[in-house]
MMTF fields as JSON, N, C-alpha, C and O atoms, coordinates in Angstrom:
{
  "mmtfVersion": "1.0.0",
  "mmtfProducer": "UNKNOWN",
  "numBonds": 311,
  "numAtoms": 312,
  "numGroups": 78,
  "numChains": 1,
  "numModels": 1,
  "chainsPerModel": [1],
  "groupsPerChain": [78],
  "chainIdList": ["A"],
  "bondAtomList": [4, 2, 8, 6, 12, 10, 16, 14, 20, 18, 24, 22, 28, 26, 32, 30, 36, 34, 40, 38, 44, 42, 48, 46, 52, 50, 56, 54, 60, 58, 64, 62, 68, 66, 72, 70, 76, 74, 80, 78, 84, 82, 88, 86, 92, 90, 96, 94, 100, 98, 104, 102, 108, 106, 112, 110, 116, 114, 120, 118, 124, 122, 128, 126, 132, 130, 136, 134, 140, 138, 144, 142, 148, 146, 152, 150, 156, 154, 160, 158, 164, 162, 168, 166, 172, 170, 176, 174, 180, 178, 184, 182, 188, 186, 192, 190, 196, 194, 200, 198, 204, 202, 208, 206, 212, 210, 216, 214, 220, 218, 224, 222, 228, 226, 232, 230, 236, 234, 240, 238, 244, 242, 248, 246, 252, 250, 256, 254, 260, 258, 264, 262, 268, 266, 272, 270, 276, 274, 280, 278, 284, 282, 288, 286, 292, 290, 296, 294, 300, 298, 304, 302, 308, 306],
  "bondOrderList": [1, 1, 1, 1, 1, 1, 1, 1, 1, 1, 1, 1, 1, 1, 1, 1, 1, 1, 1, 1, 1, 1, 1, 1, 1, 1, 1, 1, 1, 1, 1, 1, 1, 1, 1, 1, 1, 1, 1, 1, 1, 1, 1, 1, 1, 1, 1, 1, 1, 1, 1, 1, 1, 1, 1, 1, 1, 1, 1, 1, 1, 1, 1, 1, 1, 1, 1, 1, 1, 1, 1, 1, 1, 1, 1, 1, 1],
  "groupList": [{"groupName": "MET", "atomNameList": ["N", "CA", "C", "O"], "elementList": ["N", "C", "C", "O"], "formalChargeList": [0, 0, 0, 0], "bondAtomList": [1, 0, 2, 1, 3, 2], "bondOrderList": [1, 1, 2], "singleLetterCode": "M", "chemCompType": "L-PEPTIDE LINKING"}, {"groupName": "ALA", "atomNameList": ["N", "CA", "C", "O"], "elementList": ["N", "C", "C", "O"], "formalChargeList": [0, 0, 0, 0], "bondAtomList": [1, 0, 2, 1, 3, 2], "bondOrderList": [1, 1, 2], "singleLetterCode": "A", "chemCompType": "L-PEPTIDE LINKING"}, {"groupName": "GLU", "atomNameList": ["N", "CA", "C", "O"], "elementList": ["N", "C", "C", "O"], "formalChargeList": [0, 0, 0, 0], "bondAtomList": [1, 0, 2, 1, 3, 2], "bondOrderList": [1, 1, 2], "singleLetterCode": "E", "chemCompType": "L-PEPTIDE LINKING"}, {"groupName": "ILE", "atomNameList": ["N", "CA", "C", "O"], "elementList": ["N", "C", "C", "O"], "formalChargeList": [0, 0, 0, 0], "bondAtomList": [1, 0, 2, 1, 3, 2], "bondOrderList": [1, 1, 2], "singleLetterCode": "I", "chemCompType": "L-PEPTIDE LINKING"}, {"groupName": "PRO", "atomNameList": ["N", "CA", "C", "O"], "elementList": ["N", "C", "C", "O"], "formalChargeList": [0, 0, 0, 0], "bondAtomList": [1, 0, 2, 1, 3, 2], "bondOrderList": [1, 1, 2], "singleLetterCode": "P", "chemCompType": "L-PEPTIDE LINKING"}, {"groupName": "SER", "atomNameList": ["N", "CA", "C", "O"], "elementList": ["N", "C", "C", "O"], "formalChargeList": [0, 0, 0, 0], "bondAtomList": [1, 0, 2, 1, 3, 2], "bondOrderList": [1, 1, 2], "singleLetterCode": "S", "chemCompType": "L-PEPTIDE LINKING"}, {"groupName": "THR", "atomNameList": ["N", "CA", "C", "O"], "elementList": ["N", "C", "C", "O"], "formalChargeList": [0, 0, 0, 0], "bondAtomList": [1, 0, 2, 1, 3, 2], "bondOrderList": [1, 1, 2], "singleLetterCode": "T", "chemCompType": "L-PEPTIDE LINKING"}, {"groupName": "LYS", "atomNameList": ["N", "CA", "C", "O"], "elementList": ["N", "C", "C", "O"], "formalChargeList": [0, 0, 0, 0], "bondAtomList": [1, 0, 2, 1, 3, 2], "bondOrderList": [1, 1, 2], "singleLetterCode": "K", "chemCompType": "L-PEPTIDE LINKING"}, {"groupName": "ARG", "atomNameList": ["N", "CA", "C", "O"], "elementList": ["N", "C", "C", "O"], "formalChargeList": [0, 0, 0, 0], "bondAtomList": [1, 0, 2, 1, 3, 2], "bondOrderList": [1, 1, 2], "singleLetterCode": "R", "chemCompType": "L-PEPTIDE LINKING"}, {"groupName": "TRP", "atomNameList": ["N", "CA", "C", "O"], "elementList": ["N", "C", "C", "O"], "formalChargeList": [0, 0, 0, 0], "bondAtomList": [1, 0, 2, 1, 3, 2], "bondOrderList": [1, 1, 2], "singleLetterCode": "W", "chemCompType": "L-PEPTIDE LINKING"}, {"groupName": "LEU", "atomNameList": ["N", "CA", "C", "O"], "elementList": ["N", "C", "C", "O"], "formalChargeList": [0, 0, 0, 0], "bondAtomList": [1, 0, 2, 1, 3, 2], "bondOrderList": [1, 1, 2], "singleLetterCode": "L", "chemCompType": "L-PEPTIDE LINKING"}, {"groupName": "ASN", "atomNameList": ["N", "CA", "C", "O"], "elementList": ["N", "C", "C", "O"], "formalChargeList": [0, 0, 0, 0], "bondAtomList": [1, 0, 2, 1, 3, 2], "bondOrderList": [1, 1, 2], "singleLetterCode": "N", "chemCompType": "L-PEPTIDE LINKING"}, {"groupName": "ASP", "atomNameList": ["N", "CA", "C", "O"], "elementList": ["N", "C", "C", "O"], "formalChargeList": [0, 0, 0, 0], "bondAtomList": [1, 0, 2, 1, 3, 2], "bondOrderList": [1, 1, 2], "singleLetterCode": "D", "chemCompType": "L-PEPTIDE LINKING"}, {"groupName": "VAL", "atomNameList": ["N", "CA", "C", "O"], "elementList": ["N", "C", "C", "O"], "formalChargeList": [0, 0, 0, 0], "bondAtomList": [1, 0, 2, 1, 3, 2], "bondOrderList": [1, 1, 2], "singleLetterCode": "V", "chemCompType": "L-PEPTIDE LINKING"}, {"groupName": "GLN", "atomNameList": ["N", "CA", "C", "O"], "elementList": ["N", "C", "C", "O"], "formalChargeList": [0, 0, 0, 0], "bondAtomList": [1, 0, 2, 1, 3, 2], "bondOrderList": [1, 1, 2], "singleLetterCode": "Q", "chemCompType": "L-PEPTIDE LINKING"}, {"groupName": "PHE", "atomNameList": ["N", "CA", "C", "O"], "elementList": ["N", "C", "C", "O"], "formalChargeList": [0, 0, 0, 0], "bondAtomList": [1, 0, 2, 1, 3, 2], "bondOrderList": [1, 1, 2], "singleLetterCode": "F", "chemCompType": "L-PEPTIDE LINKING"}, {"groupName": "GLY", "atomNameList": ["N", "CA", "C", "O"], "elementList": ["N", "C", "C", "O"], "formalChargeList": [0, 0, 0, 0], "bondAtomList": [1, 0, 2, 1, 3, 2], "bondOrderList": [1, 1, 2], "singleLetterCode": "G", "chemCompType": "PEPTIDE LINKING"}, {"groupName": "CYS", "atomNameList": ["N", "CA", "C", "O"], "elementList": ["N", "C", "C", "O"], "formalChargeList": [0, 0, 0, 0], "bondAtomList": [1, 0, 2, 1, 3, 2], "bondOrderList": [1, 1, 2], "singleLetterCode": "C", "chemCompType": "L-PEPTIDE LINKING"}, {"groupName": "TYR", "atomNameList": ["N", "CA", "C", "O"], "elementList": ["N", "C", "C", "O"], "formalChargeList": [0, 0, 0, 0], "bondAtomList": [1, 0, 2, 1, 3, 2], "bondOrderList": [1, 1, 2], "singleLetterCode": "Y", "chemCompType": "L-PEPTIDE LINKING"}],
  "groupTypeList": [0, 1, 2, 3, 4, 5, 6, 7, 8, 9, 10, 4, 10, 2, 1, 11, 4, 12, 13, 0, 11, 14, 15, 15, 9, 16, 10, 16, 13, 4, 4, 12, 2, 1, 2, 17, 18, 12, 13, 18, 16, 10, 12, 12, 2, 10, 10, 2, 0, 13, 4, 7, 4, 13, 10, 1, 13, 10, 15, 10, 18, 4, 3, 6, 10, 14, 13, 17, 16, 15, 8, 18, 10, 17, 13, 5, 5, 15],
  "groupIdList": [1, 2, 3, 4, 5, 6, 7, 8, 9, 10, 11, 12, 13, 14, 15, 16, 17, 18, 19, 20, 21, 22, 23, 24, 25, 26, 27, 28, 29, 30, 31, 32, 33, 34, 35, 36, 37, 38, 39, 40, 41, 42, 43, 44, 45, 46, 47, 48, 49, 50, 51, 52, 53, 54, 55, 56, 57, 58, 59, 60, 61, 62, 63, 64, 65, 66, 67, 68, 69, 70, 71, 72, 73, 74, 75, 76, 77, 78],
  "secStructList": [7, 7, 7, 7, 7, 7, 1, 7, 7, 7, 7, 7, 7, 7, 7, 7, 2, 2, 2, 2, 2, 2, 2, 2, 2, 2, 6, 6, 7, 7, 6, 6, 6, 7, 7, 7, 7, 7, 7, 7, 7, 1, 1, 2, 2, 2, 2, 6, 6, 1, 7, 1, 1, 7, 7, 7, 7, 7, 7, 7, 7, 7, 7, 7, 2, 2, 2, 2, 2, 2, 2, 2, 2, 2, 2, 2, 6, 7],
  "xCoordList": [63.132, 63.14, 62.521, 62.948, 61.545, 60.875, 61.749, 62.41, 61.738, 62.492, 61.689, 60.469, 62.38, 61.749, 61.749, 62.812, 60.589, 60.564, 61.399, 61.375, 62.119, 62.966, 62.327, 61.651, 62.545, 62.033, 62.967, 62.563, 64.212, 65.151, 65.022, 64.879, 65.076, 64.978, 66.126, 66.536, 66.645, 67.692, 67.038, 66.106, 67.519, 67.014, 68.033, 69.232, 67.593, 68.54, 69.524, 69.191, 70.739, 71.733, 71.287, 70.688, 71.579, 71.267, 72.47, 73.608, 72.237, 73.323, 73.678, 74.555, 73.028, 73.27, 74.472, 74.438, 75.55, 76.73, 76.428, 77.044, 75.491, 75.157, 74.566, 74.887, 73.703, 73.097, 74.165, 74.203, 75.03, 76.094, 77.067, 77.53, 77.381, 78.26, 77.657, 78.345, 76.378, 75.721, 75.756, 75.947, 75.57, 75.623, 77.009, 77.134, 78.054, 79.426, 79.793, 80.382, 79.443, 79.773, 79.016, 79.524, 77.788, 77.02, 77.641, 77.446, 78.397, 79.12, 80.39, 81.017, 80.77, 81.963, 83.149, 84.22, 82.988, 84.076, 84.194, 83.222, 85.359, 85.51, 85.344, 85.89, 84.606, 84.379, 85.666, 85.696, 86.716, 87.965, 88.807, 89.871, 88.348, 89.094, 88.476, 89.196, 87.166, 86.516, 85.232, 84.496, 84.981, 83.782, 83.42, 84.307, 82.126, 81.652, 81.435, 81.025, 81.718, 81.508, 80.908, 81.097, 80.188, 79.689, 80.832, 81.701, 80.821, 81.715, 80.812, 79.908, 81.056, 80.15, 80.508, 79.757, 81.64, 82.038, 83.457, 84.133, 83.902, 85.236, 86.239, 87.364, 85.838, 86.774, 87.784, 87.477, 88.988, 90.05, 89.628, 89.911, 88.948, 88.542, 87.549, 87.605, 86.647, 85.65, 86.274, 85.891, 87.216, 87.881, 88.744, 88.963, 89.233, 90.026, 89.198, 89.753, 87.874, 86.989, 86.838, 86.346, 87.252, 87.101, 88.282, 89.431, 88.024, 89.128, 89.999, 89.504, 91.283, 92.242, 92.708, 92.68, 93.127, 93.175, 91.796, 90.935, 91.602, 90.368, 90.611, 91.534, 89.785, 89.944, 89.127, 89.517, 87.998, 87.11, 86.121, 85.939, 85.49, 84.45, 83.237, 83.347, 82.072, 80.812, 80.16, 79.804, 80.003, 79.405, 77.997, 77.812, 77.009, 75.615, 74.968, 75.062, 74.314, 73.641, 72.434, 72.389, 71.457, 70.258, 70.538, 71.304, 69.913, 70.009, 68.899, 67.716, 69.292, 68.339, 68.426, 69.313, 67.507, 67.569, 68.87, 69.437, 69.337, 70.596, 71.769, 72.634, 71.806, 72.872, 72.801, 73.829, 71.598, 71.443, 71.903, 72.557, 71.567, 72.003, 73.51, 74.097, 74.147, 75.602, 76.26, 77.232, 75.731, 76.282, 76.146, 77.063, 75.015, 74.807, 75.839, 76.41, 76.079, 77.076, 78.475, 79.237, 78.8, 80.125, 80.294, 81.341, 79.297, 79.379, 79.384, 80.109, 78.578, 78.499, 79.722, 79.912, 80.549, 81.749, 82.898, 83.916, 82.764, 83.834, 83.725, 84.527],
  "yCoordList": [22.266, 21.305, 21.96, 23.039, 21.328, 21.865, 21.666, 20.64, 22.675, 22.556, 21.775, 21.913, 20.957, 20.19, 21.048, 21.501, 21.285, 22.095, 21.443, 20.225, 22.252, 21.769, 22.086, 23.103, 21.214, 21.486, 22.444, 23.059, 22.58, 23.516, 24.856, 24.934, 25.904, 27.256, 28.084, 27.925, 28.974, 29.889, 31.025, 31.66, 31.278, 32.365, 33.495, 33.236, 34.727, 35.838, 35.664, 35.072, 36.185, 36.094, 36.876, 37.945, 36.344, 36.965, 37.792, 37.34, 38.981, 39.852, 39.678, 40.38, 38.778, 38.563, 37.638, 36.508, 38.088, 37.233, 35.904, 34.887, 35.901, 34.648, 33.628, 32.442, 34.092, 33.201, 32.698, 31.511, 33.598, 33.201, 32.224, 31.284, 32.43, 31.496, 30.101, 29.117, 30.013, 28.701, 28.04, 26.829, 28.847, 28.331, 27.78, 26.656, 28.566, 28.121, 26.886, 25.941, 26.896, 25.754, 24.518, 23.402, 24.712, 23.593, 23.005, 21.828, 23.831, 23.342, 22.592, 21.962, 22.658, 21.956, 22.845, 22.339, 24.165, 25.074, 25.062, 25.375, 24.71, 24.67, 26.057, 27.03, 26.166, 27.466, 28.178, 29.407, 27.434, 28.09, 28.549, 29.136, 28.292, 28.709, 29.913, 30.679, 30.098, 31.221, 31.587, 30.722, 32.887, 33.381, 34.721, 35.489, 35.009, 36.258, 37.31, 37.004, 38.547, 39.696, 40.83, 40.893, 41.72, 42.927, 43.914, 44.036, 44.619, 45.749, 46.97, 47.063, 47.904, 49.034, 50.233, 51.207, 50.165, 51.247, 51.018, 50.091, 51.869, 51.716, 52.711, 52.811, 53.443, 54.33, 53.488, 52.381, 54.02, 53.272, 52.801, 51.667, 53.674, 53.307, 52.144, 51.263, 52.152, 51.081, 49.78, 48.701, 49.862, 48.655, 48.01, 46.799, 48.806, 48.258, 47.356, 46.54, 47.496, 46.66, 45.253, 44.361, 45.041, 43.738, 42.856, 43.259, 41.65, 40.751, 40.415, 40.282, 40.283, 39.964, 38.518, 38.013, 37.835, 38.279, 38.204, 37.439, 38.998, 38.976, 38.089, 38.331, 37.06, 36.13, 36.545, 36.275, 37.199, 37.595, 38.632, 38.811, 39.306, 40.276, 39.956, 39.838, 39.815, 39.652, 41.027, 41.587, 41.565, 42.882, 42.691, 42.312, 42.95, 42.759, 44.114, 45.03, 44.226, 45.466, 45.137, 44.08, 46.033, 45.754, 45.884, 46.748, 45.025, 45.095, 46.025, 45.773, 47.093, 48.054, 48.035, 47.4, 48.73, 48.844, 49.518, 49.16, 50.477, 51.163, 50.18, 50.203, 49.321, 48.319, 47.348, 47.015, 46.891, 45.958, 46.596, 45.942, 47.87, 48.567, 48.695, 48.513, 49.007, 49.124, 47.772, 47.699, 46.712, 45.379, 45.003, 44.417, 45.332, 45.045, 45.783, 45.208, 47.061, 47.837, 47.23, 47.167, 46.791, 46.187, 44.909, 44.7, 44.05, 42.783, 42.986, 42.299, 43.925, 44.124, 44.833, 44.853, 45.412, 46.111, 45.14, 45.549, 43.872, 42.892, 42.413, 41.584],
  "zCoordList": [80.428, 81.514, 82.753, 83.163, 83.333, 84.518, 85.745, 85.902, 86.612, 87.859, 88.882, 88.968, 89.651, 90.716, 91.973, 92.396, 92.585, 93.795, 94.895, 95.072, 95.612, 96.692, 98.037, 98.189, 99.005, 100.338, 101.074, 102.061, 100.605, 101.214, 100.52, 99.3, 101.317, 100.769, 101.307, 102.457, 100.462, 100.904, 101.673, 101.18, 102.866, 103.677, 103.686, 103.58, 103.807, 103.87, 105.022, 106.049, 104.844, 105.906, 107.132, 107.02, 108.263, 109.539, 109.98, 109.856, 110.486, 110.906, 112.385, 112.89, 113.071, 114.49, 114.662, 114.175, 115.35, 115.519, 116.215, 115.894, 117.162, 117.858, 116.891, 116.96, 115.991, 115.0, 114.03, 113.706, 113.568, 112.64, 113.304, 112.658, 114.578, 115.291, 115.324, 115.055, 115.653, 115.687, 114.312, 114.201, 113.264, 111.898, 111.585, 111.098, 111.861, 111.58, 112.392, 111.866, 113.676, 114.518, 114.075, 114.184, 113.569, 113.034, 111.781, 111.478, 111.045, 109.863, 110.239, 109.388, 111.508, 111.957, 112.269, 112.603, 112.171, 112.536, 114.058, 114.745, 114.6, 116.061, 116.688, 116.168, 117.787, 118.431, 118.842, 118.898, 119.128, 119.536, 118.347, 118.541, 117.114, 115.93, 115.227, 114.586, 115.328, 114.655, 115.38, 115.855, 115.454, 116.104, 115.481, 115.11, 115.363, 114.771, 115.853, 116.973, 115.489, 116.371, 115.552, 114.337, 116.215, 115.556, 115.381, 116.244, 114.25, 114.015, 113.989, 113.158, 114.894, 115.055, 114.175, 114.116, 113.498, 112.614, 112.14, 112.587, 111.233, 110.668, 111.243, 110.755, 112.273, 112.959, 113.724, 114.166, 113.876, 114.56, 115.941, 116.327, 116.691, 118.058, 118.049, 118.906, 117.08, 116.997, 116.497, 116.951, 115.583, 115.089, 116.165, 116.142, 117.101, 118.204, 119.113, 119.849, 119.066, 119.888, 119.32, 120.012, 118.079, 117.429, 117.818, 117.636, 118.355, 118.727, 117.514, 116.395, 117.756, 116.702, 116.864, 117.986, 115.826, 114.438, 113.794, 114.228, 112.764, 111.978, 110.77, 109.993, 110.608, 109.489, 108.278, 107.142, 108.512, 107.41, 107.915, 109.119, 106.974, 107.295, 106.431, 105.211, 107.076, 106.353, 106.3, 107.337, 105.114, 104.944, 104.411, 103.255, 105.247, 104.876, 104.613, 105.429, 103.465, 103.111, 102.248, 101.617, 102.217, 101.421, 99.925, 99.498, 99.146, 97.686, 97.195, 97.428, 96.519, 95.978, 94.457, 93.887, 93.807, 92.348, 91.913, 90.881, 92.684, 92.363, 92.42, 91.545, 93.435, 93.551, 92.376, 91.786, 92.032, 90.909, 89.605, 88.794, 89.395, 88.192, 88.123, 87.056, 89.241, 89.281, 88.995, 88.244, 89.59, 89.338, 87.871, 87.295, 87.26, 85.844, 84.996, 84.07, 85.312, 84.559, 84.71, 83.745, 85.909, 86.14, 85.356, 84.744, 85.355, 84.653, 83.137, 82.417, 82.659, 81.217, 80.644, 79.428, 81.506, 81.003, 80.729, 80.171, 81.105, 80.841, 79.458, 79.027]
}
């Protein structure tokens, strides 16, 4: 079966909190209920800079051949 080309395309996630906030608010998430912030590191002092409570963490990293190989090994071990 041939795929029908779509006019919508998936774009890579943006790591800019301002862009992500606009995206979430555009989905209908109220600005006073959730907002994105940068996390500059996992040290206690840096984590203290993040407003509380934290509802979720988006961890963005590049996909490399090594990551793909590890994911394949994890999936194939089930």
